[in-house]
C-alpha positions in Angstrom: 111.1 112.4 99.5 111.9 109.6 101.7 112.7 111.7 104.9 114.5 108.7 106.9 118.2 110.0 107.3 117.7 112.3 110.1 116.3 109.7 112.5 118.7 107.0 111.2 121.7 108.2 112.6 120.7 107.4 116.5 122.9 104.7 117.3 124.5 104.8 120.1 126.0 102.7 123.6 122.1 103.1 124.6 120.9 101.0 122.0 123.9 98.3 122.2 123.4 98.4 126.0 119.3 97.6 125.3 119.8 94.9 123.1 122.7 93.2 125.4 120.5 93.5 128.0 117.5 91.8 126.3 119.7 89.5 124.3 118.8 86.5 126.8 114.7 86.9 126.0 115.3 87.7 122.0 115.1 84.2 120.6 113.2 83.9 117.3 110.7 81.6 119.1 110.3 84.0 121.8 106.5 84.3 122.1 106.2 87.2 124.6 106.6 90.4 122.6 107.1 92.6 125.9 103.5 94.2 126.3 102.8 96.2 128.7 106.0 98.7 129.1 108.2 100.8 127.3 111.0 98.9 128.1 109.9 95.5 127.0 110.1 97.1 123.5 113.2 95.3 121.6 112.5 91.9 122.1 112.5 90.6 118.3 109.2 89.2 117.2 108.6 85.6 116.5 107.6 83.7 113.7 109.0 84.9 109.9 110.5 88.1 110.2 114.6 87.7 110.5 115.2 91.7 111.0 116.2 93.2 114.4 114.1 95.7 116.1 115.9 98.8 117.7 114.8 99.1 121.2 115.8 102.9 120.8 113.4 103.8 117.8 111.8 107.1 117.9 108.5 104.9 118.3 110.0 102.9 121.0 111.1 106.3 123.2 107.0 107.8 122.3 105.8 104.6 123.9 107.8 105.4 127.1 106.9 108.5 127.2 103.2 108.1 126.7 103.2 105.7 129.4 104.9 107.8 131.7 102.0 110.6 130.8 99.6 108.4 131.7 98.3 107.5 128.5 98.6 103.8 128.2 95.8 103.4 125.5 97.9 105.9 123.1 101.0 103.8 123.7 99.3 100.7 122.7 99.0 102.3 119.3 102.4 103.4 118.9 103.5 99.9 120.2 102.3 98.5 116.8 104.9 100.6 114.9 107.6 100.5 117.9 107.7 96.4 118.0 108.3 95.9 114.4 111.5 95.6 112.9 111.8 99.1 110.8 114.9 100.3 108.6 117.8 102.0 109.5 118.7 105.1 107.2 122.2 105.8 107.4 123.5 109.2 107.1 126.9 110.8 106.0 127.7 111.4 109.6 130.2 108.6 110.9 128.5 106.3 108.4 130.7 103.5 109.6 130.2 103.8 113.1 126.5 103.7 112.1 126.4 100.7 110.2 128.9 99.2 113.1 126.2 99.6 115.4 123.4 98.6 114.0 124.9 95.5 112.9 126.5 94.6 116.0 123.2 95.2 118.2 121.8 93.1 115.8 123.7 90.6 115.8 123.6 90.4 119.6 120.1 89.5 119.2 120.4 87.2 116.4 118.9 89.1 113.6 119.9 91.3 110.5 120.1 94.4 110.1 117.7 96.4 107.5 119.9 99.4 106.4 118.8 102.2 103.6 121.9 104.1 101.8 120.4 107.2 100.8 123.1 110.0 99.7 123.7 109.6 96.0 124.6 112.9 94.5 121.6 115.4 93.6 119.5 113.4 95.4 115.6 114.1 95.3 115.8 116.3 92.8 115.5 119.2 95.4 112.4 118.3 96.7 112.0 117.9 100.7 115.2 115.1 101.1 117.3 117.2 98.6 121.0 116.8 99.3 123.2 114.1 99.0 126.8 113.5 98.9 128.9 116.6 97.2 130.8 114.5 94.4 131.2 110.7 93.4 134.6 110.5 95.1 132.4 111.5 98.2 129.6 109.2 97.7 132.2 106.4 97.0 134.0 107.5 100.5 130.5 106.8 102.1 129.7 103.4 100.7 133.1 102.0 101.6 132.8 103.4 105.0 129.4 101.7 105.5 131.0 98.4 104.1 133.5 98.5 106.5 131.0 99.1 109.4 128.8 96.1 108.1 132.0 93.8 108.0 130.9 90.2 107.7 127.9 90.3 110.1 124.3 90.2 108.1 122.8 92.8 106.9 120.3 93.7 104.4 120.7 97.5 102.3 117.9 99.1 100.4 120.2 100.9 97.8 119.2 104.5 97.1 115.6 104.8 97.0 114.7 106.9 93.6 117.9 107.0 92.5 117.2 105.0 88.9 113.8 106.4 88.8 114.7 109.8 88.7 117.4 109.0 85.9 114.4 108.0 84.1 111.6 110.5 84.5 114.3 113.6 83.8 114.7 115.3 87.2 118.4 114.4 88.0 120.6 116.6 85.4 121.7 115.1 82.3 125.1 115.5 82.6 124.6 113.5 86.1 123.4 110.6 84.2 126.7 108.2 83.5 128.3 109.2 86.9 125.1 107.9 88.5 124.9 104.6 86.5 128.5 104.1 87.7 128.6 104.9 91.6 125.1 102.6 91.8 126.8 99.8 90.1 130.1 100.3 92.2 128.0 100.6 95.4 126.2 97.2 94.2 129.6 95.5 93.9 131.3 96.9 96.8 128.1 95.6 99.3 127.6 91.9 97.8 131.2 91.6 97.9 130.3 91.2 102.0 129.7 87.6 103.0 126.5 88.2 104.7 125.1 91.3 103.1 121.9 91.1 100.6 121.4 94.3 98.4 118.3 95.4 96.9 118.2 98.3 94.3 115.1 100.6 94.4 112.9 100.4 91.5 109.8 102.5 92.4 106.3 102.1 93.1 103.1 100.1 91.3 101.9 103.8 90.7 104.8 104.8 88.6 103.3 106.1 84.8 106.1 103.8 82.5 107.6 100.9 84.1 108.5 99.5 80.5 111.0 102.2 80.8 112.9 100.8 83.9 114.6 97.5 83.0 117.3 98.6 80.8 118.4 101.8 83.8 118.4 99.1 86.2 120.4 96.8 84.3 122.8 99.6 84.2 122.9 100.3 87.5 123.5 96.7 88.4 120.4 95.1 89.2 121.4 91.6 88.0 124.3 91.7 90.3 122.3 92.6 93.3 120.1 90.0 95.3 116.9 91.8 93.6 115.1 95.1 93.9 113.1 96.9 96.1 109.2 98.6 95.0 106.8 100.5 97.0 109.8 102.4 99.3 107.9 104.9 101.0 104.9 104.8 98.8 101.7 103.4 99.9 100.4 100.9 96.9 98.8 98.0 97.8 100.7 94.6 98.4 98.6 93.1 95.7 99.7 96.0 93.2 103.0 95.9 94.5 103.7 92.1 93.7 102.1 92.6 90.1 104.1 95.4 89.2 107.8 93.5 91.2 106.8 90.5 89.1 106.7 92.6 85.5 110.0 94.2 86.0 111.8 90.9 87.5 110.3 89.2 84.3 112.7 92.1 82.6 115.8 91.7 84.8 116.4 88.1 85.0 114.3 87.0 87.2 115.7 89.0 90.1 113.7 88.7 93.2 112.0 91.8 95.3 111.1 93.4 98.5 108.2 95.3 99.0 107.7 97.8 101.6 104.5 97.5 103.3 105.0 99.7 105.9 102.2 102.5 105.4 100.0 100.6 102.3 97.3 99.0 104.7 94.8 101.6 102.9 96.0 101.8 99.6 97.6 104.9 98.1 95.5 108.6 98.7 93.4 109.5 95.3 92.7 112.9 95.9 94.0 116.3 96.0 97.6 117.3 93.6 98.8 114.0 91.9 102.3 115.5 92.4 101.7 115.5 96.2 100.0 112.7 97.0 102.8 110.4 98.5 104.1 113.2 100.7 102.0 112.7 104.6 98.6 111.5 102.9 95.5 111.6 105.4 93.7 108.2 106.0 96.6 105.5 105.5 97.4 102.4 107.7 100.2 100.3 108.7 100.4 98.0 106.3 101.4 93.7 106.7 103.9 93.0 109.2 107.6 92.5 108.0 107.7 88.6 107.0 109.5 86.5 104.8 106.0 84.6 104.3 104.8 86.4 101.4 102.2 85.7 98.8 104.9 84.8 96.2 108.2 82.8 95.4 109.6 85.8 93.7 108.8 88.5 96.8 111.5 87.6 99.1 110.2 89.5 101.9 107.9 92.4 103.1 109.8 95.3 104.9 109.1 98.2 106.6 111.8 100.8 104.8 110.0 103.9 105.8 109.9 104.4 109.5 105.9 104.8 110.2 105.2 107.8 112.0 108.3 110.0 110.4 106.9 112.8 108.2 107.6 112.9 104.3 108.2 116.4 104.2 106.8 119.7 105.0 103.3 119.2 103.5 100.1 118.6 105.0 101.2 120.2 108.3 104.0 117.6 108.9 107.3 118.7 110.2 110.3 118.3 108.5 111.5 114.8 106.5 112.4 112.2 108.9 111.2 113.9 111.8 108.8 112.1 114.5 105.1 113.2 113.8 103.1 111.8 116.8 99.5 112.6 115.4 100.3 111.0 112.0 101.9 108.0 113.5 98.6 107.5 115.5 96.6 107.6 113.0 98.4 105.5 111.1 98.3 102.6 113.8 94.5 103.3 114.5 93.9 102.7 110.8 95.3 99.5 110.7 93.8 96.2 110.3 95.3 95.1 113.8 93.7 97.7 115.7 
């Protein structure tokens, strides 16, 4: 359902070179956000966001292309996305190299890499982002490779969007349940053992029908040993509703803190059409609050952009494959955002 994997694989010498080039002007207090040229993207935002901005993201490349094409107004809209730190979705192809590249680039800029692991076996119940590791051993190898790549550098990991929720809603095969709990629990332990890594286990969203069924599965998946949990990943529920949902869950899992994906929740959820498809490229949405650790509640560690705005949820409503950049949708998100 999330579609972040394809775009998350791009880590290269170009990324590292761009970061090293700008490292001298990327201090946390730098007020110049690189306006005016696509090459300025990658300067890290000042203020309250500790997370790294990838200067070679799909949005950053689109800004450069639009400026070159003589479309400055469109470039300025996409810049609203390109200048914010967004998550890197680690794919199973060379995961150690990806994790090392992203964390080294973030470290060079004095920032924290925000990573998503999304490779659990039987992922997404056969929907747009179906797939995942072939078996438990392959998943363990994937997590271990990511951990080696991160090493002692700073990272925040969002662990397996929908993996727990799909155990509860019944779409994951019954015979896979015990293994999934084991794999998630082991992943929590492997990643939290790293010196400077925080782990947030995905815990659904405020629109899910029966949150009272989630606390025990979250505990079985290791949430009490994680740094917390994540809510609203790739969804559109308001920050206010997500805070209420997160606080309700927190009270049931030992008071654990949480992070909220605010990437596309500026106008709240879409309420028309088929309820089963409302999450997939809904029209009329907007960018949400920028990533920050200055939240409206002490239980909320941060607002983060986990879903990468402008990348498709899947082949619905005219969209391309999950994870592919969709220029028209990105523009509409940016134009509708409160900052426009």
